[in-house]
N, C-alpha and C positions, 0 to 999 in steps of 0.2 A: 504494500500500500504506500502511496505517496504520503509525504508529511501532511499532517492534518491541516495546517494552515500557516499563513504568514500574512503580515500586514504590509501592503505596498503603500508607502508614504511617498507619493509621486507629486512633485510640485512642478506643474506646467511641462511635464515630460511625457505626455501621451500614455497615461495609465490605462486607458481603454484599449489601445492597440497592443500594449504590452501584455495585458491580460488575454486578449484574443489570441495572441501568438502562443501563450502558454496553453490555452485551451486546444488550439490546433495541434501542438506538439504532443500533448497527452492523449488526444483522440487518436492520433496517428500511431502511437505506441500501444493503443488498446487499454490505457489506464483510466481513461475518462469516458463517460457516456453522455450524460446530459447535465447541463448547467442551469441553475436557477439564479438569476441576478435580481437583487432587490435594489431599486434606485428611485430617486425622485421621478415623478411622472414625466416631466419634461425631458429628463435624461433617458427614460425608457423609450420615448417616441423619437427623440432626435439624435442622441449621441450614439448609442450602441448600434441601431440599424444603419445609421449613416456611415459609421466606421467600417462596418462589414461591407457595405456597398463600395466604399472608397478604395479599398485595397484588394488587388487581385489575389493576394495570399489568403484572404478570408472569404472569397466569393462563394465557396462551397458550403459555408456555415449557414444553417437554416435558423431563422429567428422568429419567434412569436411573442407578441405583447399580450399579457393577460390583463386586459382592462377594457371596460366598456361593454356594450351589449353583446359583442361577439366573443367574450372571454371563455365561455363554456366550450365553444367550438374550437377555439385556439388551443385550449388545454388538451384536446384529444388529437390535435394534429401533430405529426411527428416532427420534431425539431431538435437542434443541438443546443439552442439557448432559448430559455424562456425568461421574459422580463416582467416584473411586477413591481408596483409601488408599495411602500410600507403599509399604506391603508388597505391594501388588498390581501394582506396576510391572514386576516380573520376569515375571509372567504376561502382562501386556499387551504386553510387548516381544517375546514369543516367538510363533512360528507365524503371523506376519503379522497379528496381531490389531490392532495400531495402524494398519496400512494399511487394514484393514476399517473401522475407526472413522473414519479420515481427518479428524481435527479440525484446524482451522486456527488455533485460539487455545488457549493454555495458561494456566491460572491455578493458582498455588500458594498455597493458603490456609495460613497459619501457616508462612511460608517459612523461619523460623529453624530448622525441623527439617531443613533442607538446608544448614545452615551448615558442616557437616563434610564435606569433599570425599572423605574416605576411607570413608564409610558405603556400604552396599550400595544404599540408596535413591538417593543421588547418582550412583553409578556406573551404575545402571539408567537414570536419566534423561538423563545427559550426552550419550550418542550420539544421542539422539532430539530434542535441542533444535532442531536445524536444520530439522526437519519442520514447525515451527509458524511462521506468518506474524507472529504477535505473541505476546508472553509477558508476563504480569503476575504480580507477586508481592505478597502481602498479609501484613502483620504489624503488630502493635502493639509488638513488641520486637525491632527489627532487630539490636541489639548487646547481647544479654542478658549476655554475659560479656566484652565488649571488642571492639575493632575487628577482631580476627582473624575474628570471626563474620561479617563482611560479605562476605568473598571469595566463598564458595559461593553466596550469595544473589544477588549482583550478577552473577556468572558466568552464572546462569540467564537473566538479562536480555540480556546482550550478548556472552556467550561469551568473556569476557576482554578486551574492548576497553578498558574503563575502568581496571581495576585490574591487569591482566596475565592472560595465558592460563594461568599456572601459580601455584599457591599458594606454591611455593618462591621464585619471583621477587617475589611480593607481600611475603612475609616479609622477604627480603633488602633490598628497597628501602625499606620503611617501618618495620622493627622491628630491634631488637638482641636477640640471645639472651642469656640470663642464667640463673643457677641451676645446679644440678648437672646436668652433661651438656648444658647449653644447651637444655633442653626448654621453657623458659619464654621469653616474648617481651615486650619493652617497646617502646613507640613511640619512634622517633627524634625528636629536637627538630624541631618544625615539621611532622612527618608527619601528625598528626591533621588539621590545616587543609588539607593537600594532598589527603588522602583525601576530606574534605568536598567540596572543589571538583570532584573527579573524579566523585563519585556524585550530586551535586545535580541535574544535568540529567535524571537518570533517575528522580527521585523526586517524589512528591507527598505532603505531610503535611497531614492535617486533624485538629486537636486538639479533642476534645470540649469542653474548657474554653473554647475560643474561640467556640463557637456555642451551648452549652447551659449551663444552671445545674446543676452537679453538686453532690452533697453534699460537705461538708468531711470529709476523712479525718483522724481523730485516732488517733495511735499511743499505745499503752499497754504498757509493759514491766513484767512481774511476775517478780521473781527468786526462785528457790527455792534452798535449800542441800541438797546431797547428804548423806544420812546417812553416818555415819563409815565403815560397811562399804562403801558404794557409792563413797565418796571414795577409799578405798584401792585398789579395783579400777580406778577411773578413773586414778588417778595411776600405778599400775603399768603400765597399758596405755600411757599417754602417755609415761612415762619409760623403761620397760624393754621395751615391746612384748610383755609377757607378764603374765598375771594368773591367780591361783588363785581359782576361783569357790567351789567347795565341796569340802572334803576334799582328795583328791588330783587332782581334775579340773582340767585346765589348758587354757586357751584361748590360743592363740598368734596373733600378728599378724606376718606375714612382711615387711611393708613399712610405711613411714610412712603411706601411703594407706590400707592395711588397718587400721592402728591408729586413724587418724582416723575411719574408718567405725565401728569398734567403740566408740570414745569417744562418738560421737554416739548410739549405741544406749544406752550406759550412762547418759548424761546424760538420755535419755528415760525410762529405767527398766527396760530389758531387754537381753538379749544372746543372739545366736545362738551356739550352742556352737562351730560352725566357720563361717567367713565364707562358704564355698561353699554352706552350707545356707540362705542368706538367702532364696531364692525359695520354699522349701517352707512349707507351712501347718501341719504337725504341731506341736502344742504341746510335744512332747518334744524338739524341736530348739532350744528356747530356754529361758532361765531368767529369772525376774523378779528384778530387782536392788533396785528400790524403787518406791514409788507416789507420790512427791512431786509429780510433774507431774499425775498423774491427780487427786490431791486438790486441787491448785491449780485444775484445770478445774472441779471440783465447787463449790469456794468461789466461783469467778468466776460460775458459772451462778446461784448464789444471789443474788449481788450484782446481776446483770443483771435478775433478777426475772421470768422467764417469757418474755421476748422471744426469738423463735427465733434460734438460734445455729448457725454452722458451725464445726466443730472439725476441724483437720487432724491427720493421722497420717502417718508416714513408713514405718515398718516394720510387718509383720504383727503382731508381738508388741505394738506400740503399740496397734493396733486392738483386739486381744483384751483388753488391760487396760482400755481405755476401754469396751468392750462389757460387761465384767464390772461396771464401776462404774455405767454408765448404763442397763444393761438389754440383754439379748442381742438384743432386737428393734429396737434403734436402727438406722435405715437408714444405709447407707454407700455411697459411690461410690468405687471403687478398682479395683485389679487383679482380674480375674475377674468383674466385674459387666458383664453384657451391655448393649449400647446400648438395647435395649427397656426393660430394668429401670431404666436411668439416666433415661430419659424419664419413666417412671412416677414415680420419686422426685422428679424435677424438678417435675412437675405437683403432687405432694402438698406439696412445700415451698412452691411459689408460692401454693397454696391456703390456706396457713397451718395445715396439719395436722401439721407436724413441729416439735416444740420443739427438737430437736437433730438435726443432720445431720453425719455424719462424712465427711470427704473426703480422699483422697490427692491432693496437689497436682498430680502429673503426670496425674491422671485428671480433675480438675475444672477445670483451667486453661483449657480450650477447649471450646466447643460447648454451654455451659450458660448459661441466663439465670435467675439466682436472686435478682433484685433486687426481686421482688414480696412477699417475706416476710423480715423480719429484717434487721438492720443491724449485727450483731456477728460478728466473725471472730476465732477463737481459734487461734493457732499452738501446739498442744501439741508439735509436732515441726517444727523449722525445716528448710529445704531449702537446698542449695547453688545451685540453679538459679534465677536471677533471673527468667527468663521465667515459670516455674511460679509463683513467688512473686507477681509483679506481676499476672499474668493471673488467678490464683486470687482475689485481692482484687477484681478488676474484674468478677467474677461478680455482686457486689452493689453495687459502686461504679460505677453506670452509669445511663444514662437510664431512668427508670421507677421508680427508688428513691424511695419516698415520704418517707423520713426525711431531714432536712437534715444529718445527721451519720452517718458510718459509723465504727465503732470497730474498730480493728485491734490485737488483744491478742497480745503475744508472751510466752510462758512460757519463761523462760531459766534454765538451771541455772548458778548463779554460778561463775565461774572455771573454765569448761569451754569446749569448742569452740563451744558455743551462742553465746558472746559474739563469737567470730570470725565465725560465720555472720551474726549480726545486723549487725555492722559491714560485712561483705561486701555485704549487700543495699543498705546505704546507699551504698557506693562504686560498685556497679554501677548503681544508680539514677542517680547523678550522671553517670556516663559516658553512660548512655542519654539522659538529658536534654540533655547537651551536644551529642550527635549530632542529636537531634530539634530542638533550638533552632537549630542551625546550618542545618538544612533550612528551618526556618520563616523565618529571616532571609534566606535565599537567595530564597525565594518572594516576600518583600516587595521585595527589591532588583530582582528580575525584573519585578515588577508596576510599579515606579517607572520602569524603563527603557522599558516600553511606553507 
């Protein structure tokens, strides 16, 4: 039997094609039969099928996507690779469907989506792990928010052999609780190095910068000041967890986390009237607080001088203000945009037909290749999620980018949570790089031993 699994931590170095090459080789040797790949929906439809079509080496591989109205028929068709999104695992686990499929190899693309062992997707997957002869996980951001994120991903590989069978044991062994109620965790002295040693034999890292000449990333921070009225709302939310918006209308925040979310909104320029209304799209559910960030985007676009630009937005009211300023027909990729439409926008962007593309980080971070047009990225709205932050930038900072420089612009509201978000991205990047560098050093040491 081939080794149970290893993690491919591939940064902009074609993890899809490398995995397909491994599948082809193992099939040729009669070691592998069928592969189940779990990936974000857009990646299922766009990345894997397109990579198979792109290369003559893989044209013989048959691919089926288990999603939508035809998934039952697709399940029964003979193929080498079956693709499913994490939300489809519950369906696949029921009524003997996984037994019908009978895959011997599991691939998790963007495995950091399984970092939380309390999620439904992890619980759907966990009891089925033993049914696979080999398990591979793929990610460019294995520790997006810290070393706690490793547990669920490594568990998929070895079912608890390296780090512990239980998340509570992992926490108690390597971390100390701190903060109110002990809900936050910090690494014990020396624990980071111990974790590196435990997971290194399971991992392989290929860094694009070691093999390819990538563009230089230049960060640019533009700070704006909140208008006096917006500043009062912001300070009231931050200090008192309550703010008066207009007249007698009051928006309340029941916790520090809710207040932080509302502060982020105000810093951007808008505010949902109630936090639970955040998912809705009706414009009467929010109010505009200011347009400072929108105006900063417009000024920056003038300075850039016509080169195609990607502009991020976090909340729906952010997008609506940007569309009002840029034109209602400005294309966007975010919540509610179908995979087919995303592929069309991706093609238009790469053809150089779009001067501005709006993107929600959690929607553009994976499954899109946007390096063929434009080398400017503007953060109208910052995100807490380092994986979304890092991988969004890498949609253009990758092989095939013709510019020697990629510009990463942050629009930050001075003396707000924006400043904290920007610092957090730097801190998380350092943690991630420490982990990846440790893997790299291990690979060199292992090579020397041979």
